[in-house]
C-alpha positions in Angstrom: 129.3 72.6 122.5 130.8 75.2 124.7 128.7 77.4 127.1 129.3 80.4 124.9 128.2 78.5 121.9 125.0 77.3 123.7 124.2 80.9 124.7 124.7 82.1 121.1 122.4 79.3 119.9 119.7 80.3 122.4 120.1 84.0 121.5 119.8 83.3 117.8 116.7 81.0 118.3 115.1 83.8 120.3 115.8 86.3 117.5 114.3 83.8 115.0 111.2 83.7 117.1 111.0 87.5 117.2 111.5 87.7 113.4 108.7 85.1 112.9 106.3 87.2 115.0 107.3 90.4 113.1 106.8 88.6 109.8 103.3 87.5 110.9 102.4 91.1 112.0 103.6 92.5 108.7 101.6 89.9 106.7 98.5 91.0 108.7 99.2 94.6 107.9 99.7 93.8 104.2 96.3 92.0 104.1 94.5 94.9 105.8 96.1 97.4 103.4 95.2 95.4 100.4 91.6 95.2 101.6 91.4 98.9 102.0 92.9 99.6 98.6 90.2 97.4 97.1 87.5 99.3 99.0 88.9 102.6 97.7 88.9 101.3 94.1 85.3 100.2 94.3 84.3 103.7 95.6 84.5 103.7 99.4 84.7 107.0 101.2 88.4 107.7 101.9 87.6 109.1 105.4 85.9 105.8 106.2 88.9 103.9 105.0 91.2 106.0 107.1 88.9 105.4 110.1 89.2 101.6 109.5 93.0 101.9 109.2 93.2 103.9 112.4 91.2 101.2 114.2 92.9 98.2 112.7 96.5 99.0 112.3 99.3 99.9 114.7 99.5 103.6 115.4 102.9 104.0 113.9 101.7 102.5 110.6 98.7 104.8 110.5 100.9 107.9 111.2 103.4 106.8 108.5 100.5 106.5 106.0 99.0 109.8 106.9 102.3 111.7 106.6 102.5 110.5 102.9 99.0 111.7 101.9 96.9 114.8 101.9 97.6 117.3 104.7 93.8 117.7 105.2 93.5 114.0 106.2 96.7 114.4 108.3 95.0 117.2 110.3 92.1 114.8 111.0 94.3 112.1 112.6 95.2 114.0 115.7 93.5 112.8 118.8 91.0 115.3 120.1 92.0 116.8 123.4 90.1 115.5 126.4 87.5 118.0 127.3 86.0 117.9 130.8 82.2 117.5 130.9 80.3 120.7 131.5 79.2 121.3 135.0 
């Protein structure tokens, strides 16, 4: 195999590894989302479910979810501004 062919094989194998890691992360996210759907269906408080999602999922996933739901919940996802301690 030529040097360029070996480089291409190495690059493709690296991409396969990255795809496997992404696939694993997406499977993890899917399991967490399904668990929270079940909690909601059995009567869990939506705010507690959102808190769990914020804690457990990547920030981009949480923000994407919030953008698709009630604007009231969306307003609650903003991080509070850091307030200095009173002196």
